[in-house]
C-alpha positions in Angstrom: -121.1 -260.2 -42.0 -118.8 -262.7 -40.4 -121.0 -262.9 -37.3 -123.8 -264.3 -39.5 -121.7 -267.3 -40.5 -122.2 -270.5 -38.4 -119.2 -271.1 -36.1 -118.5 -274.5 -37.5 -118.4 -273.1 -41.1 -116.1 -270.3 -40.1 -113.8 -272.8 -38.2 -113.7 -275.1 -41.3 -112.6 -272.1 -43.5 -109.9 -271.3 -41.0 -108.6 -274.8 -40.6 -108.7 -275.6 -44.3 -106.9 -272.4 -45.2 -104.2 -273.0 -42.6 -103.7 -276.6 -43.7 -103.4 -275.6 -47.3 -100.8 -272.9 -46.4 -98.7 -275.4 -44.4 -98.9 -278.0 -47.2 -97.8 -275.4 -49.8 -94.9 -274.4 -47.6 -94.0 -278.1 -47.2 -94.3 -278.0 -43.4 -95.7 -281.4 -42.4 -94.7 -281.9 -38.7 -94.6 -279.7 -35.6 -93.2 -277.4 -34.5 -94.3 -274.8 -37.1 -91.7 -272.1 -37.6 -93.7 -269.0 -38.6 -90.7 -267.2 -39.9 -89.9 -270.2 -42.2 -93.6 -270.3 -43.2 -93.5 -266.5 -44.1 -90.4 -266.9 -46.2 -92.0 -269.8 -48.1 -95.1 -267.8 -48.9 -92.9 -265.8 -50.1 -93.0 -262.8 -47.7 -90.1 -260.7 -46.8 -89.1 -260.3 -43.1 -87.7 -256.9 -42.0 -86.7 -255.4 -38.7 -88.8 -252.5 -37.4 -87.6 -250.6 -34.3 -89.9 -247.6 -34.9 -93.2 -249.1 -33.8 -94.9 -250.2 -30.6 -96.4 -253.3 -32.3 -94.7 -256.7 -32.5 -95.3 -257.0 -36.2 -97.1 -255.5 -39.0 -97.8 -256.6 -42.6 -97.4 -254.2 -45.6 -97.5 -254.7 -49.3 -94.6 -252.6 -50.7 -95.1 -251.7 -54.4 -91.3 -251.5 -55.0 -90.8 -255.0 -53.6 -93.7 -256.5 -55.4 -94.6 -258.7 -52.5 -95.7 -258.6 -48.9 -93.4 -257.6 -46.1 -93.7 -258.4 -42.4 -92.0 -255.8 -40.2 -90.9 -257.2 -36.9 -90.0 -255.5 -33.6 -87.6 -257.1 -31.3 -89.0 -259.3 -28.5 -87.1 -261.4 -26.0 -89.8 -264.0 -26.0 -89.5 -266.2 -29.1 -93.1 -267.5 -28.8 -94.4 -263.9 -29.1 -92.3 -263.4 -32.2 -93.7 -266.7 -33.7 -97.3 -265.7 -32.9 -96.8 -262.2 -34.3 -95.4 -263.5 -37.6 -98.1 -266.2 -37.8 -100.7 -263.4 -37.2 -99.2 -261.4 -40.1 -99.2 -264.5 -42.3 -102.8 -264.7 -41.4 -103.4 -261.2 -42.6 -101.8 -262.2 -45.9 -103.9 -265.3 -46.1 -107.2 -263.8 -45.0 -108.5 -263.5 -48.6 -108.5 -267.4 -48.7 -110.8 -267.7 -45.7 -113.1 -265.0 -47.1 -113.2 -266.7 -50.5 -113.9 -270.1 -48.9 -116.8 -268.4 -47.2 -118.1 -267.0 -50.5 -117.4 -263.4 -49.6 -115.2 -260.6 -50.9 -112.4 -259.3 -48.7 -113.4 -255.6 -49.3 -116.7 -256.4 -47.6 -114.9 -257.5 -44.4 -114.4 -254.7 -41.9 -110.9 -254.3 -40.2 -112.1 -256.0 -37.0 -113.2 -259.0 -39.1 -109.8 -259.3 -40.8 -108.2 -259.1 -37.4 -110.4 -261.9 -36.1 -109.5 -264.0 -39.2 -105.8 -263.3 -38.7 -105.9 -264.3 -35.0 -107.7 -267.5 -35.7 -105.3 -268.3 -38.6 -102.3 -267.7 -36.4 -103.6 -270.2 -33.8 -104.3 -272.8 -36.5 -100.9 -272.3 -38.3 -98.9 -272.8 -35.1 -101.2 -275.5 -33.8 -102.8 -277.3 -36.7 -105.9 -279.0 -35.5 -105.2 -282.5 -37.0 -101.7 -282.7 -35.6 -102.6 -281.0 -32.3 -105.6 -283.3 -31.7 -103.6 -286.4 -32.4 -100.7 -285.3 -30.3 -103.0 -284.1 -27.5 -104.7 -287.5 -27.3 -101.4 -289.4 -27.4 -99.9 -287.2 -24.6 -103.2 -287.3 -22.6 -103.2 -283.5 -23.0 -100.1 -283.0 -20.9 -99.3 -279.3 -21.4 -95.5 -279.8 -20.8 -95.3 -282.6 -23.4 -97.3 -280.6 -25.9 -95.1 -277.6 -25.3 -92.0 -279.8 -26.1 -93.7 -280.8 -29.4 -95.0 -277.3 -30.3 -92.1 -275.2 -28.9 -92.9 -272.2 -31.1 -96.3 -271.8 -29.4 -96.7 -270.4 -25.9 -98.1 -272.4 -23.0 -101.1 -270.1 -23.0 -101.8 -270.6 -26.7 -101.5 -274.3 -26.3 -103.9 -274.3 -23.4 -106.4 -272.0 -25.2 -106.2 -274.2 -28.4 -107.3 -277.2 -26.2 -110.6 -275.4 -25.7 -111.2 -275.4 -29.5 -111.4 -279.2 -29.5 -114.5 -281.2 -28.9 -115.1 -281.8 -26.1 -113.1 -278.9 -24.8 -110.1 -280.4 -23.0 
């Protein structure tokens, strides 16, 4: 189903949903702290040392809200992206609604694709990133200093999302 949606329409749904989530969390300048964003959703953050994954999202009936279980990682950018991805899982319904679909009709691989794209857009919001990229002449080191919660690789990959690809 998602593959039938034009790329620019899908991208607009992602970017709009990410921008709304950041605005609702009152995050208006970089860097985006995904842990702060999660807490403002509100999502609980909990430690999880029993899994081989960096993070996972679960809705616990007793807690009445979503919980992100985090494994330890020495690389802070990986923790940031993992939390942003799980926030993306939590927000996937917005993207799907924006596209005029129902979340139950989206297969797990589609939800994963949405969560990945949302994580990128949450950590590197297109309007901010595009403006900052142009003002720094796309200097990766300068962009990293502005968007310190994103990895160098994520920043470089996000440049490819802009037109023309940087």
